[in-house]
C-alpha positions as CSV (number, residue, x, y, z in Angstrom):
1,X,-0.1,0.2,0.0
2,X,2.8,2.5,1.1
3,X,4.5,1.7,-2.4
4,X,1.5,2.7,-4.5
5,X,0.8,5.6,-2.6
6,X,4.6,6.8,-3.0
7,X,4.3,6.0,-6.6
8,X,0.8,8.6,-6.5
9,X,2.4,11.1,-4.7
10,X,5.2,11.4,-6.9
11,X,3.0,11.3,-10.0
12,X,0.8,14.3,-8.6
13,X,3.7,16.4,-7.3
14,X,5.2,17.9,-10.6
15,X,1.6,18.9,-11.3
16,X,1.0,20.8,-7.8
17,X,4.2,22.7,-9.0
18,X,2.7,23.0,-12.6
19,X,-0.4,24.6,-11.2
20,X,1.2,26.8,-8.6
21,X,3.3,28.2,-11.2
22,X,0.7,28.8,-13.7
23,X,-0.8,30.5,-11.0
24,X,2.1,33.0,-10.2
25,X,2.4,33.8,-13.6
26,X,-1.1,34.9,-14.2
27,X,-1.2,37.1,-11.1
28,X,2.1,38.6,-12.2
29,X,0.2,38.8,-15.7
30,X,-2.9,40.6,-14.3
31,X,-0.8,42.6,-12.2
32,X,0.8,43.6,-15.1
33,X,-2.5,44.2,-17.5
34,X,-4.8,45.8,-15.2
35,X,-2.4,48.4,-13.6
36,X,-1.9,49.7,-17.4
37,X,-5.4,48.7,-18.8
38,X,-7.7,48.7,-15.6
39,X,-10.1,45.8,-15.1
40,X,-12.0,45.6,-18.2
41,X,-9.1,44.1,-19.9
42,X,-9.8,40.6,-21.1
43,X,-8.5,37.4,-19.6
44,X,-7.3,36.1,-23.0
45,X,-4.9,39.3,-22.6
46,X,-3.8,38.0,-19.8
47,X,-3.1,34.7,-20.5
48,X,-1.0,36.1,-23.7
49,X,1.4,38.0,-21.1
50,X,1.8,35.2,-18.9
51,X,2.5,32.7,-21.8
52,X,-0.4,30.4,-20.7
53,X,-3.8,29.3,-22.3
54,X,-6.9,30.9,-21.3
55,X,-8.7,28.1,-20.2
56,X,-5.9,27.7,-18.0
57,X,-6.6,31.3,-16.5
58,X,-10.3,30.3,-16.1
59,X,-9.4,27.1,-14.1
60,X,-7.1,28.9,-11.8
61,X,-9.6,31.7,-11.6
62,X,-13.4,31.0,-12.7
63,X,-14.8,34.2,-12.3
64,X,-12.7,37.9,-12.7
65,X,-13.8,38.7,-9.5
66,X,-11.7,35.7,-7.9
67,X,-8.8,37.1,-9.9
68,X,-9.3,40.9,-8.3
69,X,-9.5,39.5,-4.7
70,X,-6.3,37.0,-5.4
71,X,-4.5,40.3,-6.8
72,X,-6.1,43.7,-4.7
73,X,-6.7,42.6,-1.0
74,X,-3.5,43.5,0.3
75,X,-3.2,46.7,-1.7
76,X,-6.6,48.0,-0.2
77,X,-5.7,47.0,3.1
78,X,-2.0,49.1,2.8
79,X,-4.3,51.9,1.1
80,X,-6.3,52.1,4.4
81,X,-2.9,51.5,6.6
82,X,-1.6,54.9,4.8
83,X,-4.9,56.7,5.6
84,X,-4.6,55.6,9.1
85,X,-1.4,56.4,9.6
86,X,-1.3,60.2,8.1
87,X,-4.7,60.5,10.4
88,X,-2.2,59.6,13.2
89,X,0.7,62.6,12.3
90,X,1.1,65.0,15.0
91,X,1.2,67.3,12.0
92,X,-2.6,67.2,10.3
93,X,-1.4,69.3,7.1
94,X,1.4,67.4,6.6
95,X,-0.4,63.8,7.2
96,X,-3.1,64.7,4.9
97,X,-0.5,66.2,2.4
98,X,1.3,63.0,2.4
99,X,-1.8,61.0,1.9
100,X,-2.7,62.9,-1.1
101,X,0.9,62.8,-2.8
102,X,1.1,58.8,-2.1
103,X,-2.7,58.4,-3.0
104,X,-2.3,59.5,-6.2
105,X,0.6,58.1,-7.6
106,X,-0.2,54.8,-6.3
107,X,-3.7,55.1,-8.3
108,X,-1.5,56.3,-11.3
109,X,0.5,53.5,-11.5
110,X,-2.0,51.0,-11.3
111,X,-5.5,51.5,-13.5
112,X,-6.8,48.5,-11.6
113,X,-6.5,49.6,-8.1
114,X,-7.9,52.9,-8.8
115,X,-11.3,50.8,-10.0
116,X,-11.6,48.8,-7.3
117,X,-11.1,51.7,-4.9
118,X,-13.7,53.5,-6.7
119,X,-16.3,51.2,-7.7
120,X,-18.1,48.8,-5.7
121,X,-18.6,45.2,-7.3
122,X,-14.9,44.3,-7.7
123,X,-13.9,41.3,-5.7
124,X,-15.7,39.3,-2.8
125,X,-16.0,39.6,0.5
126,X,-12.2,40.5,1.9
127,X,-11.7,43.2,-1.0
128,X,-15.2,44.8,0.1
129,X,-14.4,44.7,3.6
130,X,-11.0,46.6,2.9
131,X,-12.8,49.1,1.0
132,X,-15.3,49.7,3.5
133,X,-12.7,50.2,5.7
134,X,-11.3,53.1,3.8
135,X,-14.0,56.0,4.4
136,X,-13.9,56.1,8.0
137,X,-9.8,55.9,7.7
138,X,-9.9,59.2,5.5
139,X,-12.9,61.1,7.3
140,X,-10.7,60.4,10.7
141,X,-8.0,62.2,8.5
142,X,-10.5,64.9,7.4
143,X,-11.4,65.6,10.9
144,X,-8.0,65.3,12.3
145,X,-7.0,68.4,10.0
146,X,-10.5,70.4,10.1
147,X,-9.9,70.0,14.1
148,X,-6.3,71.8,13.7
149,X,-8.0,74.6,11.7
150,X,-5.9,73.8,8.6
151,X,-8.8,72.4,6.7
152,X,-11.6,73.8,5.5
153,X,-14.8,72.6,7.7
154,X,-17.0,71.9,4.8
155,X,-14.3,69.0,3.1
156,X,-15.8,65.9,3.3
157,X,-13.7,62.4,2.8
158,X,-15.5,62.2,-0.4
159,X,-13.7,65.1,-1.7
160,X,-10.5,64.0,-0.6
161,X,-11.2,60.5,-2.4
162,X,-12.1,62.5,-5.4
163,X,-9.6,65.1,-5.6
164,X,-6.8,62.1,-5.5
165,X,-8.8,60.0,-8.1
166,X,-8.9,63.2,-10.8
167,X,-5.3,64.0,-9.9
168,X,-4.2,60.5,-10.9
169,X,-5.6,60.2,-14.2
170,X,-3.0,63.2,-15.2
171,X,-0.2,62.4,-17.3
172,X,1.5,58.9,-17.8
173,X,3.4,57.1,-15.3
174,X,6.3,59.0,-15.5
175,X,4.4,62.6,-14.9
176,X,4.5,62.5,-11.4
177,X,5.9,65.9,-11.2
178,X,3.3,67.1,-13.1
179,X,0.3,65.4,-10.6
180,X,2.4,66.8,-7.7
181,X,1.7,70.5,-9.4
182,X,-1.9,69.6,-9.2
183,X,-1.8,68.2,-5.5
184,X,-0.1,71.4,-4.7
185,X,-2.9,73.3,-6.5
186,X,-5.9,71.3,-4.6
187,X,-4.3,71.7,-1.2
188,X,-4.1,75.4,-1.4
189,X,-7.9,75.3,-2.5
190,X,-8.4,73.5,0.7
191,X,-6.6,75.2,3.4
192,X,-8.1,77.2,5.8
193,X,-5.8,80.1,5.0
194,X,-2.2,80.5,3.8
195,X,0.1,83.4,3.1
196,X,0.4,83.4,-0.5
197,X,0.3,80.8,-3.1
198,X,2.4,78.0,-3.0
199,X,5.1,77.2,-5.2
200,X,4.2,74.6,-8.1
201,X,6.5,72.2,-9.4
202,X,7.9,73.8,-12.7
203,X,6.3,71.3,-15.2
204,X,3.9,72.4,-18.1
205,X,1.3,70.5,-19.1
206,X,1.0,69.2,-22.5
207,X,-2.2,68.6,-24.8
208,X,-1.2,64.6,-24.3
209,X,-1.5,64.9,-20.6
210,X,-5.0,66.5,-20.8
211,X,-5.9,63.2,-22.9
212,X,-4.6,60.9,-20.5
213,X,-7.7,62.0,-18.3
214,X,-10.0,60.8,-21.0
215,X,-8.1,58.1,-22.4
216,X,-5.5,57.3,-19.2
217,X,-4.5,54.0,-21.2
218,X,-2.7,56.2,-23.6
219,X,0.8,56.2,-23.6
220,X,1.6,53.9,-21.0
């Protein structure tokens, strides 16, 4: 009996290794494809980048939500953690600015993450739970800055989320300085008071940067 079991185990192990290798290839490919194209990208494109058959993708992840859950659960948790860290900053304005700047670049680098954060219905329960934790975390950051008297009292956590989402669409992945220019402009508008206009990053926008807002995958 033991010799039969041993032979069967030996036969099965390579298949398990192949399955795990394919899963890793699919996740790496999906991360690349979703980052550039967003969650509307098809499994056929993911399979092409992974170098596997599309049937293999469906066997590992029968639904798109399964793949989104595997890719984005930890990323959503990381966004929540950054918001909580910013809300705990003893300098409320610095915390707000750093969260905006980080959030803009995180979403600019990953269109899939931006969609997961903005739209319900992507992923399963674990992603949904992380997304539900994000709004109160950003609300705490907003209240922290408002209690310190540095942020307008009529600003809400959704204002911050919308600002991050909009600025993240400006330019390609190599245009972080340009996006920082708009972070500064938005923060000047959110501040209760300031001595004068904040200095802007000396990076002029181009028509291509404007086009990225409508077609964010362009130029990536």
